C-alpha positions in Angstrom: 0.0 0.0 0.0 1.3 3.4 -0.9 1.4 5.9 2.0 1.8 9.6 2.2 3.7 11.2 -0.6 7.3 11.8 0.6 7.2 15.1 -1.1 4.8 16.4 1.4 7.0 15.3 4.5 10.6 15.6 3.5 12.4 18.4 5.4 14.3 21.1 3.6 18.1 20.5 3.5 20.5 21.3 0.6 24.1 21.2 0.3 26.7 21.5 -2.4 28.0 18.2 -3.9 30.1 17.7 -7.1 27.8 15.9 -9.6 29.6 12.9 -11.1 30.9 13.5 -14.7 31.7 11.0 -17.4 33.7 11.7 -20.4 32.4 9.4 -23.2 35.7 10.0 -25.1 37.6 7.9 -22.5 38.7 4.3 -22.9 35.5 2.1 -22.8 36.4 0.3 -19.7 37.0 3.4 -17.7 33.9 5.2 -18.9 31.8 2.0 -18.0 33.3 2.0 -14.6 32.6 5.5 -14.0 29.0 5.2 -15.2 28.3 2.2 -13.0 29.7 4.0 -9.9 27.6 7.0 -10.6 24.4 4.9 -11.1 25.2 3.0 -7.7 25.9 6.1 -5.7 23.6 8.8 -7.3 21.5 7.5 -10.0 22.5 10.6 -11.8 25.4 11.9 -13.8 26.6 14.4 -16.4 28.1 13.3 -19.8 30.5 15.2 -21.8 31.9 14.6 -25.3 28.6 13.0 -25.9 28.7 13.4 -29.8 25.3 14.9 -30.3 25.7 17.8 -32.8 25.1 21.3 -31.3 22.9 22.0 -34.4 20.4 19.3 -33.6 20.1 20.7 -30.0 19.7 24.2 -31.2 17.0 23.4 -33.8 14.7 21.7 -31.3 15.4 24.4 -28.7 14.5 27.1 -31.2 11.2 25.2 -32.0 10.5 25.0 -28.3 11.1 28.6 -27.7 8.9 29.6 -30.6 6.0 27.5 -29.3 6.1 28.7 -25.8 6.4 32.3 -26.9 2.9 31.9 -28.5 -0.2 33.4 -26.9 -1.9 31.0 -24.5 -4.9 30.6 -26.8 -2.6 29.3 -29.7 -0.7 27.0 -27.5 -4.0 25.5 -26.1 -4.6 24.2 -29.7 -2.0 21.6 -28.9 -3.8 20.4 -25.8 -5.0 19.4 -23.4 -2.3 16.8 -22.6 -4.1 13.5 -22.3 -1.3 12.5 -21.7 0.2 13.8 -25.0 0.1 17.4 -26.2 0.3 20.8 -24.3 -0.2 21.1 -20.7 -0.3 24.1 -18.4 0.5 23.7 -14.6 -1.4 20.4 -14.2 1.0 17.4 -13.9 -0.8 14.1 -14.6 -4.5 13.4 -13.6 -4.4 13.2 -9.8 -4.1 16.8 -8.7 -0.3 17.6 -8.9 0.5 21.1 -10.1 3.7 23.1 -10.8 4.8 26.5 -12.2 5.4 25.3 -15.8 4.0 24.5 -19.2 5.0 21.7 -21.3 4.7 19.6 -24.5 4.7 15.8 -24.2 5.1 13.7 -27.2 5.4 10.1 -28.0 8.8 9.5 -30.0 7.0 7.5 -32.8 7.5 9.6 -35.9 3.9 9.3 -37.2 2.6 10.5 -33.7 5.0 13.4 -33.8 3.9 14.4 -37.5 0.2 14.4 -36.3 0.8 16.5 -33.2 3.1 19.0 -35.1 0.0 20.2 -36.9 -1.3 21.7 -33.8 2.1 22.9 -32.4 3.7 24.7 -35.4 2.8 26.7 -38.3 5.5 24.8 -40.1 4.7 21.1 -39.0 7.2 19.5 -41.2 10.1 21.8 -39.7 9.0 20.9 -36.2 8.8 17.2 -36.9 12.2 17.2 -38.5 13.8 18.9 -35.5 12.1 16.7 -33.1 12.9 13.3 -35.1 16.5 14.4 -35.5 16.9 15.2 -31.8 15.1 11.9 -30.8 17.4 9.7 -33.1 20.5 11.5 -31.6 19.6 11.2 -28.0 18.3 7.6 -28.4 21.7 6.7 -29.8 23.4 8.4 -26.9 21.1 6.5 -24.4 21.8 3.2 -26.2 25.4 3.8 -25.9 25.2 4.6 -22.2 23.2 1.5 -21.6 25.7 -0.6 -23.4 28.4 0.9 -21.3 26.3 -0.1 -18.2 26.1 -3.7 -19.4 29.8 -3.8 -19.9 30.5 -2.2 -16.6 28.3 -4.7 -14.8 29.9 -7.8 -16.7 26.5 -8.7 -18.1 27.1 -11.3 -20.9 24.3 -9.8 -23.1 25.8 -6.4 -23.9 22.6 -5.0 -25.4 20.3 -6.4 -22.9 19.3 -2.9 -21.7 19.7 -0.8 -24.9 17.6 -3.1 -27.2 14.6 -2.2 -25.0 14.6 1.4 -26.1 15.9 0.7 -29.7 12.8 -1.6 -30.3 10.5 -0.4 -32.9 7.6 -0.5 -30.3 9.4 1.3 -27.7 7.3 3.6 -25.5 9.8 6.3 -25.2 8.6 9.9 -24.9 10.0 13.4 -25.5 9.1 16.2 -23.1 9.7 19.9 -23.3 9.3 21.9 -20.0 9.0 25.6 -19.9 9.4 27.5 -16.7 8.6 31.1 -16.8 9.7 33.5 -14.1 7.5 33.5 -11.2 6.6 36.8 -9.9 6.8 37.8 -6.3 8.7 34.7 -5.3 11.5 35.0 -2.8 14.5 33.0 -4.2 15.6 32.3 -0.7 12.3 30.5 0.3 12.4 26.9 1.3 10.3 24.9 -1.2 11.1 21.4 0.1 8.9 21.6 3.2 6.2 23.3 1.3 3.8 22.2 -1.4 2.6 25.6 -2.4 2.4 25.8 -6.2 4.1 29.1 -6.2 7.3 27.5 -4.9 7.7 24.4 -7.0 8.2 24.0 -10.8 7.9 20.1 -11.0 7.6 18.2 -7.8 9.7 15.6 -6.2 9.6 12.3 -8.1 11.5 9.5 -9.7 11.3 8.8 -13.5 9.5 5.4 -14.2 11.3 4.6 -17.4 14.8 3.0 -18.0 16.7 6.3 -18.1 16.3 9.9 -19.0 18.6 12.1 -21.1 18.1 15.7 -20.0 19.3 19.0 -21.4 18.4 22.4 -20.1 19.3 26.0 -21.0 21.4 28.1 -18.8 18.8 28.9 -16.1 19.0 26.8 -12.9 16.2 24.8 -11.1 17.0 21.2 -11.2 17.8 19.4 -7.8 18.5 15.8 -6.9 18.0 14.1 -3.6 20.8 12.1 -2.0 20.5 9.0 0.3 20.7 11.2 3.4 17.8 13.4 2.3 20.0 16.4 1.2 19.0 18.2 -2.0 21.8 18.9 -4.4 21.4 21.9 -6.9 22.5 20.9 -10.4 24.3 23.5 -12.3 22.8 24.0 -15.7 25.1 23.4 -18.7 23.5 23.9 -22.2 26.3 22.2 -23.9 26.1 18.8 -22.1 23.4 16.2 -21.0 22.5 14.8 -17.7 21.5 11.2 -17.3 18.8 10.1 -14.8 18.3 6.6 -13.8 14.7 5.4 -13.9 12.7 2.9 -11.9 12.8 0.3 -14.6 16.6 0.1 -14.7 16.6 0.0 -10.9 14.4 -3.1 -11.0 16.5 -4.7 -13.8 19.6 -4.4 -11.6 17.6 -5.7 -8.6 18.0 -2.3 -6.7 21.8 -2.0 -7.3 21.2 1.1 -9.2 19.3 4.1 -7.7 16.4 5.7 -9.5 17.1 9.2 -8.1 14.4 11.4 -6.9 14.6 14.8 -8.3 12.5 18.1 -8.7 12.6 21.4 -10.4 12.2 24.6 -8.4 10.0 27.4 -9.6 11.9 29.8 -11.7 13.3 32.7 -9.5 15.1 34.5 -12.3 13.8 38.1 -12.9 13.6 37.9 -16.7 14.8 34.6 -18.1 12.7 31.5 -18.7 14.1 28.0 -18.0 13.4 25.3 -20.6 14.5 21.6 -20.4 14.2 18.9 -22.8 14.0 15.2 -21.7 14.0 12.0 -23.7 12.6 9.2 -21.5 13.8 5.8 -22.8 11.2 3.3 -22.2 10.6 -0.4 -23.3 7.6 -1.7 -25.3 4.3 -1.9 -23.4 4.5 -5.7 -23.4 8.1 -6.0 -22.3 8.5 -7.8 -19.0 10.6 -5.9 -16.3 12.3 -8.1 -13.7 15.7 -8.4 -12.1 18.2 -10.0 -14.5 19.5 -13.4 -13.4 23.1 -11.9 -13.0 21.7 -9.8 -10.0 19.8 -12.5 -8.3 21.4 -15.2 -5.9 20.4 -17.0 -2.7 22.2 -14.3 -0.8 20.5 -11.5 -2.8 17.0 -12.7 -3.8 14.9 -10.7 -6.1 13.5 -7.6 -4.5 10.7 -7.2 -7.0 8.0 -9.2 -8.7 7.9 -9.3 -12.5 5.6 -6.8 -14.3 5.1 -5.5 -17.8 6.0 -1.9 -18.6 2.3 -1.4 -19.5 1.4 -2.5 -15.9 3.9 -0.2 -14.4 2.9 2.8 -16.6 -0.8 2.2 -15.4 0.2 2.3 -11.9 2.4 5.4 -12.3 -0.6 7.2 -13.8 -2.9 6.1 -11.0 -0.7 7.7 -8.3 0.4 11.1 -7.2 3.8 12.3 -8.6 5.8 11.8 -5.3 4.4 8.6 -4.4 6.9 5.6 -4.4 5.5 3.5 -7.3 7.9 0.7 -6.9 6.5 -0.1 -3.6 3.5 -1.8 -5.3 5.8 -4.3 -6.9 8.3 -5.2 -4.1 8.5 -8.7 -2.7 
C-alpha cells in the first residue's frame, strides 16, 4: 500500500556536492566503470563529449522557444495533454501542479507528425527537428546502456539498450518551460512546502529506463541524496544529464538508484528555463524483472515481474511523489 507522498513530509536540506561527470571519449572500460559507480551512488551523472551535434540541439530548442512564446490561446490548440500534447500547470491526472507549461510527445515519428499540426505553423520543420533530436539522444542513451552492461559484466551487452531501440518502444519526449514566477522569494524553502508558487515540478523518480536531460542556462533542477539532502544541479546547455529510472533499478535488482529529483519554480527575474527530456522506455508488453546476474540466494529478487504497461498504468494512478515501486516489491 502506498502511504503519504514523501514530497509532502521531507524536510528542507540542501548542500553543495560535485555531480559525477563521465567523459564518453575515455577508454570504454574506464567510462563504463565511472557510469556504474555514478548509477550506484547517485542514479545521476553528467556526460561530456557526448557526440550529439550542437545544431540538432539548437534546432529543437528554437522550436520549443517559438512554441512557448505564443499566446496562451494558440498553445492550447495543442492540448489538453491526455497525456500527449500541451499542458499548463497540471502534472498528470491526480491533482499535482507546478509552475510550468509543457509539451509531451510520443517518440513515434507518425505521432509526432500528427501532433506537429497543432504545435507549429510549419509542422514539417518541427517534426524534422524533433525526430533528429530523438534519433541522436536515443543513440546516446543506447551507448550509455551498453556501457552499463559492460561495466556490470552482463554477458548480453545490449540487454538494456535493445529495450529502447525496439520499434515498439514507448519512449517519450518532453519539453518543459518554466517562466519567471513573480513575487517569489528566491531564498524561500520549497522542500517543506507544497505551495504551487514554490515548485516548478515536484519531487519524483522517473519510471522509465533512463532519461537524457538537457536544459538552457537557467538553474532549477535538484536531486536528492540518500541522506535526504537536496543537491542543486548547475545548468550546462552544452552537455547532457542522465537520470536512472525505476525500470533500470528493477532490472539491476536495486543495485542502481532511481534518483528522486525536482525542479524549483523559476526565480530568475527575466529569463525562462526550458528543459528537454528524452525518456527511454521499453515496449508496453516488455517484462521488467531483475536479471539473473543480479539474483542469488544471498541477494534474492526484490521485485515481482511486471510489464512496462502495468507499471505505466500504476504510475498514472498515483500522485507524482508516491513511491510507485512499493507496489511491486516482494
